[in-house]
NUSEVEX-726517 format. One record per residue (C-alpha): residue number from 0; residue in three letters; z, y, x. Coordinates in steps of 0.25 Angstrom, whole numbers. Example, Ala and Ser with C-alpha at 12.3 -4.5 7.8 and 13.67 -1.06 7.14 Angstrom:
<rs>
<0, ALA, <31, -18, 49>>
<1, SER, <29, -4, 55>>
</rs>
This chain:
<rs>
<0, MET, <-48, -557, 23>>
<1, ALA, <-44, -548, 12>>
<2, LEU, <-52, -548, -1>>
<3, VAL, <-46, -536, -6>>
<4, SER, <-45, -524, 3>>
<5, SER, <-34, -514, 4>>
<6, LYS, <-43, -505, -3>>
<7, GLY, <-43, -514, -16>>
<8, MET, <-28, -517, -14>>
<9, TYR, <-24, -502, -13>>
<10, GLY, <-33, -500, -25>>
<11, LEU, <-27, -511, -34>>
<12, ALA, <-14, -505, -30>>
<13, ALA, <-18, -490, -34>>
<14, MET, <-23, -497, -48>>
<15, TYR, <-10, -503, -51>>
<16, GLU, <-2, -491, -48>>
<17, LEU, <-12, -482, -59>>
<18, TYR, <-8, -494, -68>>
<19, LEU, <6, -496, -66>>
<20, LEU, <8, -479, -67>>
<21, LYS, <2, -481, -81>>
<22, SER, <0, -466, -83>>
<23, SER, <-10, -459, -92>>
<24, LYS, <-9, -448, -80>>
<25, PRO, <-17, -448, -68>>
<26, ILE, <-9, -454, -56>>
<27, GLN, <-10, -445, -43>>
<28, ILE, <-15, -452, -31>>
<29, LYS, <-1, -449, -24>>
<30, SER, <6, -457, -34>>
<31, ILE, <-4, -470, -33>>
<32, SER, <-3, -469, -18>>
<33, ALA, <11, -467, -16>>
<34, ASN, <15, -479, -28>>
<35, ALA, <3, -489, -23>>
<36, ASP, <6, -486, -9>>
<37, ILE, <-9, -481, -7>>
<38, PRO, <-14, -471, 3>>
<39, GLN, <-17, -459, -6>>
<40, ASN, <-30, -457, 2>>
<41, TYR, <-34, -472, 2>>
<42, LEU, <-30, -471, -13>>
<43, GLU, <-39, -460, -16>>
<44, GLN, <-52, -469, -10>>
<45, LEU, <-48, -481, -19>>
<46, LEU, <-44, -472, -31>>
<47, GLY, <-59, -467, -28>>
<48, LEU, <-64, -481, -29>>
<49, LEU, <-57, -484, -41>>
<50, LYS, <-61, -473, -49>>
<51, LYS, <-75, -476, -44>>
<52, GLY, <-73, -489, -51>>
<53, GLY, <-69, -485, -64>>
<54, LEU, <-54, -489, -62>>
<55, VAL, <-46, -476, -61>>
<56, THR, <-49, -461, -66>>
<57, SER, <-44, -449, -59>>
<58, VAL, <-41, -435, -64>>
<59, ARG, <-40, -423, -55>>
<60, GLY, <-30, -412, -55>>
<61, ALA, <-17, -410, -53>>
<62, HIS, <-13, -422, -61>>
<63, GLY, <-24, -431, -58>>
<64, GLY, <-25, -443, -52>>
<65, TYR, <-28, -456, -56>>
<66, THR, <-28, -466, -67>>
<67, LEU, <-33, -480, -71>>
<68, ALA, <-48, -479, -78>>
<69, ARG, <-44, -491, -88>>
<70, ASP, <-31, -499, -92>>
<71, ALA, <-26, -507, -82>>
<72, SER, <-28, -520, -90>>
<73, GLN, <-45, -516, -89>>
<74, ILE, <-44, -515, -73>>
<75, THR, <-46, -527, -65>>
<76, ILE, <-41, -528, -50>>
<77, LYS, <-56, -532, -48>>
<78, GLU, <-60, -521, -53>>
<79, ILE, <-51, -512, -44>>
<80, PHE, <-55, -521, -31>>
<81, VAL, <-69, -519, -36>>
<82, ALA, <-69, -505, -36>>
<83, LEU, <-62, -504, -23>>
<84, GLU, <-69, -516, -16>>
<85, GLY, <-82, -518, -21>>
<86, ASP, <-85, -532, -26>>
<87, LEU, <-75, -543, -23>>
<88, ASN, <-83, -551, -15>>
<89, ILE, <-76, -562, -6>>
<90, VAL, <-90, -560, 3>>
<91, ASP, <-98, -547, 5>>
<92, ALA, <-108, -555, 12>>
<93, THR, <-121, -564, 7>>
<94, ILE, <-119, -578, 9>>
<95, LYS, <-130, -586, 11>>
<96, ASN, <-125, -599, 9>>
<97, PRO, <-126, -601, -8>>
<98, ALA, <-113, -611, -6>>
<99, LEU, <-104, -600, 0>>
<100, SER, <-110, -591, -7>>
<101, LEU, <-108, -596, -21>>
<102, PHE, <-94, -598, -15>>
<103, TYR, <-91, -583, -11>>
<104, LYS, <-96, -580, -25>>
<105, GLU, <-87, -588, -33>>
<106, LYS, <-75, -586, -25>>
<107, THR, <-78, -569, -27>>
<108, GLN, <-79, -573, -41>>
<109, GLU, <-65, -580, -42>>
<110, LEU, <-60, -568, -33>>
<111, GLU, <-64, -558, -44>>
<112, ALA, <-56, -567, -54>>
<113, VAL, <-45, -566, -46>>
<114, PHE, <-44, -551, -47>>
<115, ASP, <-50, -550, -61>>
<116, ILE, <-36, -546, -67>>
<117, LYS, <-32, -532, -73>>
<118, LEU, <-24, -522, -66>>
<119, SER, <-14, -523, -77>>
<120, ASP, <-12, -537, -73>>
<121, LEU, <-4, -533, -62>>
<122, ASN, <7, -531, -68>>
<123, LYS, <10, -546, -68>>
<124, TYR, <11, -545, -54>>
<125, GLN, <21, -533, -55>>
<126, GLN, <31, -541, -64>>
<127, ILE, <31, -553, -53>>
<128, VAL, <34, -542, -43>>
<129, SER, <44, -537, -52>>
<130, ARG, <51, -550, -55>>
<131, GLN, <50, -554, -40>>
<132, ILE, <58, -541, -39>>
<133, CYS, <69, -544, -48>>
<134, TYR, <72, -557, -42>>
<135, SER, <74, -553, -29>>
<136, ILE, <85, -543, -32>>
</rs>
Protein backbone atom coordinates (compact mmCIF):
# COMPACT_ATOMS: atom_id res chain seq x y z
CA MET A 1 0.00 0.00 0.00
CA ALA A 2 1.53 3.29 -1.10
CA LEU A 3 0.71 6.32 1.01
CA VAL A 4 1.91 8.71 -1.68
CA SER A 5 0.92 8.02 -5.26
CA SER A 6 2.86 8.78 -8.42
CA LYS A 7 0.90 12.04 -8.55
CA GLY A 8 2.46 13.13 -5.27
CA MET A 9 5.93 11.92 -6.19
CA TYR A 10 5.90 13.61 -9.61
CA GLY A 11 4.43 16.77 -8.14
CA LEU A 12 7.13 16.93 -5.49
CA ALA A 13 9.77 16.34 -8.19
CA ALA A 14 8.35 19.25 -10.23
CA MET A 15 8.32 21.55 -7.21
CA TYR A 16 11.88 20.56 -6.32
CA GLU A 17 12.97 21.22 -9.89
CA LEU A 18 11.46 24.72 -9.75
CA TYR A 19 13.31 25.25 -6.49
CA LEU A 20 16.64 24.00 -7.87
CA LEU A 21 16.44 26.28 -10.91
CA LYS A 22 16.00 29.32 -8.63
CA SER A 23 15.09 31.51 -11.54
CA SER A 24 13.24 34.79 -11.27
CA LYS A 25 11.95 34.08 -14.76
CA PRO A 26 9.22 31.49 -15.36
CA ILE A 27 10.45 28.02 -16.28
CA GLN A 28 8.81 26.44 -19.31
CA ILE A 29 6.97 23.19 -18.79
CA LYS A 30 9.17 21.34 -21.30
CA SER A 31 12.26 22.17 -19.21
CA ILE A 32 10.63 21.01 -15.98
CA SER A 33 9.42 17.86 -17.72
CA ALA A 34 12.86 17.03 -19.13
CA ASN A 35 14.82 17.81 -15.96
CA ALA A 36 12.43 16.01 -13.59
CA ASP A 37 11.69 13.15 -16.02
CA ILE A 38 7.93 13.68 -15.90
CA PRO A 39 5.68 13.19 -18.95
CA GLN A 40 4.74 16.66 -20.15
CA ASN A 41 0.99 16.00 -20.44
CA TYR A 42 0.88 14.64 -16.89
CA LEU A 43 2.99 17.53 -15.61
CA GLU A 44 0.50 20.02 -17.02
CA GLN A 45 -2.23 18.42 -14.91
CA LEU A 46 -0.05 18.42 -11.80
CA LEU A 47 0.97 22.04 -12.22
CA GLY A 48 -2.70 22.96 -12.56
CA LEU A 49 -3.39 21.35 -9.17
CA LEU A 50 -0.34 23.01 -7.64
CA LYS A 51 -1.46 26.37 -9.01
CA LYS A 52 -4.93 25.86 -7.60
CA GLY A 53 -3.28 25.04 -4.26
CA GLY A 54 -1.40 28.35 -4.34
CA LEU A 55 2.03 26.73 -4.65
CA VAL A 56 3.01 27.82 -8.17
CA THR A 57 2.19 30.73 -10.40
CA SER A 58 2.07 30.69 -14.17
CA VAL A 59 2.78 33.23 -16.87
CA ARG A 60 1.37 32.81 -20.37
CA GLY A 61 3.13 33.66 -23.58
CA ALA A 62 6.38 33.01 -25.38
CA HIS A 63 8.44 33.67 -22.26
CA GLY A 64 5.90 32.11 -19.96
CA GLY A 65 6.12 29.19 -17.64
CA TYR A 66 5.96 28.41 -13.93
CA THR A 67 7.56 29.71 -10.77
CA LEU A 68 7.14 28.90 -7.10
CA ALA A 69 4.40 31.06 -5.62
CA ARG A 70 6.40 31.48 -2.40
CA ASP A 71 9.96 30.98 -1.29
CA ALA A 72 10.84 27.28 -0.91
CA SER A 73 11.49 27.86 2.79
CA GLN A 74 7.79 28.74 3.12
CA ILE A 75 6.40 25.66 1.32
CA THR A 76 6.09 22.32 3.09
CA ILE A 77 6.15 18.89 1.52
CA LYS A 78 2.83 18.30 3.28
CA GLU A 79 1.27 21.26 1.43
CA ILE A 80 2.43 19.85 -1.88
CA PHE A 81 0.99 16.39 -1.16
CA VAL A 82 -2.30 17.84 0.12
CA ALA A 83 -2.65 20.01 -3.02
CA LEU A 84 -2.14 16.94 -5.18
CA GLU A 85 -3.62 14.08 -3.15
CA GLY A 86 -6.13 15.74 -0.84
CA ASP A 87 -5.84 15.15 2.90
CA LEU A 88 -3.10 12.82 4.08
CA ASN A 89 -5.16 10.09 5.69
CA ILE A 90 -4.05 6.56 6.36
CA VAL A 91 -7.64 5.38 5.85
CA ASP A 92 -10.46 7.06 3.94
CA ALA A 93 -13.30 5.13 5.55
CA THR A 94 -15.15 5.91 8.76
CA ILE A 95 -14.13 3.46 11.45
CA LYS A 96 -16.86 2.39 13.86
CA ASN A 97 -14.49 0.97 16.46
CA PRO A 98 -13.48 3.93 18.70
CA ALA A 99 -10.08 2.44 19.61
CA LEU A 100 -9.17 1.87 15.95
CA SER A 101 -10.53 5.28 15.01
CA LEU A 102 -8.28 6.89 17.61
CA PHE A 103 -5.33 4.78 16.42
CA TYR A 104 -5.79 5.84 12.78
CA LYS A 105 -6.26 9.48 13.77
CA GLU A 106 -3.03 9.41 15.77
CA LYS A 107 -1.07 7.74 12.97
CA THR A 108 -2.42 10.21 10.41
CA GLN A 109 -1.15 13.06 12.60
CA GLU A 110 2.25 11.37 12.80
CA LEU A 111 2.30 10.99 9.03
CA GLU A 112 1.51 14.68 8.60
CA ALA A 113 4.38 15.53 10.95
CA VAL A 114 6.78 13.45 8.84
CA PHE A 115 5.98 15.55 5.77
CA ASP A 116 5.92 18.86 7.63
CA ILE A 117 9.36 19.84 6.33
CA LYS A 118 10.20 22.67 3.97
CA LEU A 119 10.85 22.19 0.26
CA SER A 120 14.21 23.91 0.76
CA ASP A 121 15.15 21.25 3.37
CA LEU A 122 15.49 18.71 0.56
CA ASN A 123 18.94 20.21 -0.02
CA LYS A 124 20.11 18.08 2.90
CA TYR A 125 19.35 14.96 0.87
CA GLN A 126 21.03 16.39 -2.22
CA GLN A 127 24.18 16.98 -0.20
CA ILE A 128 24.14 13.38 1.05
CA VAL A 129 23.75 12.08 -2.52
CA SER A 130 26.57 14.34 -3.71
CA ARG A 131 28.88 13.05 -0.97
CA GLN A 132 28.03 9.44 -1.82
CA ILE A 133 28.85 10.05 -5.47
CA CYS A 134 32.19 11.64 -4.53
CA TYR A 135 33.11 8.69 -2.31
CA SER A 136 32.19 6.12 -4.93
CA ILE A 137 34.45 7.64 -7.59
